[in-house]
C-alpha positions in Angstrom: -1.4 -21.3 -1.2 -3.5 -20.2 1.7 -2.9 -16.6 3.0 -3.6 -15.6 6.5 -5.0 -12.0 6.9 -5.4 -9.7 9.9 -9.2 -10.1 9.8 -9.3 -11.5 13.3 -8.2 -8.1 14.6 -11.4 -6.4 13.4 -9.4 -3.3 12.5 -11.4 -0.1 12.9 -13.9 -1.7 15.3 -14.3 -0.7 18.9 -14.6 -4.4 19.8 -11.5 -5.9 18.3 -10.3 -8.9 20.2 -8.4 -6.7 22.6 -6.4 -5.2 19.8 -6.4 -1.6 20.9 -6.0 -2.4 24.5 -3.0 -4.5 23.6 -1.6 -1.7 21.5 -1.9 0.8 24.3 -0.3 -1.5 26.8 2.7 -2.1 24.5 3.0 1.6 23.7 3.1 2.5 27.4 5.8 0.0 28.0 8.0 1.3 25.1 7.5 4.9 26.0 8.4 4.2 29.7 11.7 2.7 28.6 12.6 5.7 26.5 11.5 8.2 29.2 13.7 6.4 31.7 16.7 7.2 29.5 15.7 10.9 29.3 15.1 11.2 33.0 18.3 9.4 33.9 20.6 11.5 31.8 18.7 14.7 32.7 19.5 13.9 36.4 23.2 13.5 35.6 23.3 16.8 33.9 21.6 18.5 36.8 24.0 17.0 39.3 27.0 18.3 37.5 28.5 21.3 39.3 30.8 22.5 36.5 30.5 22.0 32.7 32.3 19.0 31.6 32.9 17.4 28.1 30.9 14.5 29.3 27.8 16.7 29.5 27.8 16.9 25.7 27.6 13.2 25.4 24.8 13.0 28.0 22.8 15.7 26.1 23.3 13.7 22.9 21.8 10.7 24.6 18.8 12.8 25.7 18.4 14.0 22.1 18.5 10.5 20.7 16.0 9.3 23.2 13.6 12.2 22.4 13.9 11.4 18.7 13.0 7.8 19.6 9.9 8.9 21.4 8.8 11.1 18.5 9.4 8.3 16.0 7.5 5.8 18.1 4.6 8.2 18.6 4.3 8.8 14.9 4.3 5.0 14.1 1.6 4.5 16.8 -0.5 7.1 15.1 -0.5 5.0 11.9 -1.0 1.8 13.8 -4.0 3.3 15.6 -5.7 4.2 12.3 -5.1 7.9 12.7 -3.0 8.4 9.5 -4.3 11.1 7.2 -4.8 9.5 3.7 -5.3 11.1 0.3 -6.3 8.2 -2.0 -5.8 8.8 -5.7 -5.3 6.9 -8.9 -1.8 5.7 -9.1 -0.1 4.2 -12.2 2.1 1.5 -10.8 4.4 1.1 -13.8 5.4 4.8 -13.6 5.4 4.9 -9.8 7.7 1.9 -9.3 10.3 3.5 -11.5 10.3 6.6 -9.3 10.7 4.7 -6.0 12.8 1.9 -7.4 16.0 2.9 -5.4 14.0 2.8 -2.2 12.6 -0.6 -3.0 16.0 -2.1 -3.9 17.8 -0.6 -0.9 17.0 -3.3 1.7 18.4 -6.0 -0.7 21.5 -4.2 -1.8 22.2 -3.4 1.9 22.0 -7.0 2.8 23.6 -8.3 -0.5 20.5 -10.4 -1.4 19.5 -11.4 -4.8 16.3 -9.6 -5.7 14.1 -9.8 -8.8 11.3 -7.6 -9.9 8.6 -9.0 -12.3 6.0 -6.4 -13.1 3.4 -6.8 -15.9 3.3 -3.9 -18.4 0.3 -1.7 -18.8 -1.1 -2.2 -15.3 -4.4 -0.4 -14.6 -4.1 2.4 -12.0 -4.9 1.5 -8.4 -6.6 3.7 -5.8 -4.2 4.3 -2.9 -2.5 7.1 -1.0 1.0 7.1 -2.7 3.0 7.9 0.4 1.3 5.4 2.7 1.4 2.8 -0.1 5.1 3.2 -0.3 5.4 2.8 3.5 3.5 -0.6 3.2 5.8 -1.8 0.3 8.9 -0.8 2.1 7.8 -2.6 5.3 7.1 -5.8 3.4 10.3 -5.6 1.5 12.4 -5.0 4.6 10.8 -8.0 6.2 11.6 -10.1 3.1 15.2 -8.8 3.0 15.9 -9.6 6.6 14.3 -13.0 6.4 16.3 -14.0 3.3 19.5 -12.4 4.6 19.7 -14.5 7.7 19.6 -17.8 5.7 21.2 -16.9 2.4 17.8 -16.8 0.6 16.6 -14.6 -2.3 13.5 -12.5 -2.9 11.1 -11.4 -5.6 8.5 -8.6 -6.1 5.8 -9.8 -8.5 2.9 -7.6 -9.7 0.1 -8.9 -11.8 -2.9 -7.3 -13.5 -6.5 -8.3 -12.8 -7.4 -11.8 -14.0 -3.8 -13.1 -13.7 -4.3 -14.1 -10.1 -7.8 -13.1 -9.1 -11.0 -13.1 -11.2 -11.1 -10.2 -13.6 -14.5 -9.0 -12.3 -12.9 -8.3 -8.9 -10.7 -5.6 -10.6 -7.7 -6.0 -8.2 -4.0 -5.7 -8.9 -2.1 -8.4 -7.0 1.3 -7.7 -5.5 3.4 -10.6 -4.2 6.6 -10.2 -2.2 8.3 -13.6 -1.9 11.4 -14.6 0.0 13.1 -18.0 0.3 15.1 -19.3 3.2 12.5 -18.8 5.9 9.3 -20.3 7.1 6.8 -19.1 9.7 4.9 -21.8 11.6 1.2 -21.8 10.6 0.0 -21.2 14.1 2.1 -18.0 14.4 1.1 -16.4 11.1 -2.0 -14.6 12.5 0.0 -13.3 15.4 2.4 -11.6 13.1 -0.1 -8.7 12.6 -0.4 -8.0 16.4 1.5 -5.1 17.9 4.8 -5.6 19.6 5.1 -9.2 18.4 7.1 -10.8 15.6 10.2 -12.8 15.0 12.8 -10.0 15.1 15.1 -9.0 18.0 14.3 -6.4 20.7 15.9 -3.6 18.7 12.8 -3.6 16.5 9.6 -1.9 17.7 7.4 -4.7 16.5 4.9 -2.4 14.8 5.7 -2.9 11.1 3.0 -5.3 10.1 0.5 -3.7 12.5 0.9 -0.4 10.7 0.8 -2.0 7.3 -2.4 -3.8 8.3 -4.1 -0.7 9.5 -3.1 1.3 6.4 -4.4 -1.4 4.2 -7.7 -1.4 6.2 -8.0 2.3 5.7 -7.3 2.1 1.9 -9.4 -1.0 1.2 -6.3 -3.1 0.4 -6.1 -6.8 1.3 -3.0 -8.0 3.1 -2.1 -11.6 3.8 0.8 -13.8 4.7 1.6 -17.4 3.7 4.5 -19.5 4.6 5.3 -23.0 3.3 8.2 -25.0 1.8 10.8 -22.7 3.3 9.2 -19.8 1.5 7.2 -16.8 2.9 4.9 -14.8 0.7 3.2 -11.5 1.5 0.2 -10.7 -0.7 -1.1 -7.1 -1.2 -4.3 -6.9 -3.2 -5.1 -3.5 -4.5 -8.4 -2.2 -5.9 -8.3 -0.7 -9.4 -9.1 3.0 -9.4 
């Protein structure tokens, strides 16, 4: 199985195949859409001579739009490599039991069969626990949505060094697999670019971009492979 990684983006480099310019252009477009909502409803409020029950609804729209701007800005911060990280040794066997409910939620919500296969006694990995969780959730959400649209299933598989990669590389391998979907080979590399993807317009299109940047900052390796109606995300983590 051949994995496609976001190496072509040259994350963290000033010259990065137009990556940061593309990111800024997309951000401006998204922010303008949200700001148009805020400005439109603010104008309606200002034009009202007497207080009306409808004002409350308008203000609520304003509030929701403002929250949307804040959320988008925070995600852009991570996508731009500005997230503050605190790497530490993390014991996966213990950590997964703590965050298990969050990992299962996308699949229970979409009523998708989901299996977890984790080797016992995994060595600790060097990551920021909070950002590592963000990456896992993003990849699992993608797998759940892809499987849910076609009646597929999904699996999380975590292997110790030597099971997948040579032992001397000292890397723990995490595979997130879903059946029922396949991404054309020519589109795999584009999945990591900002504001692109296979989802509808209600999604920001930043999930894999953020995951890629966080992986770059933490020294993790992220890759995608898709064949035989199955898509696999690979997250390779250095041993602490």
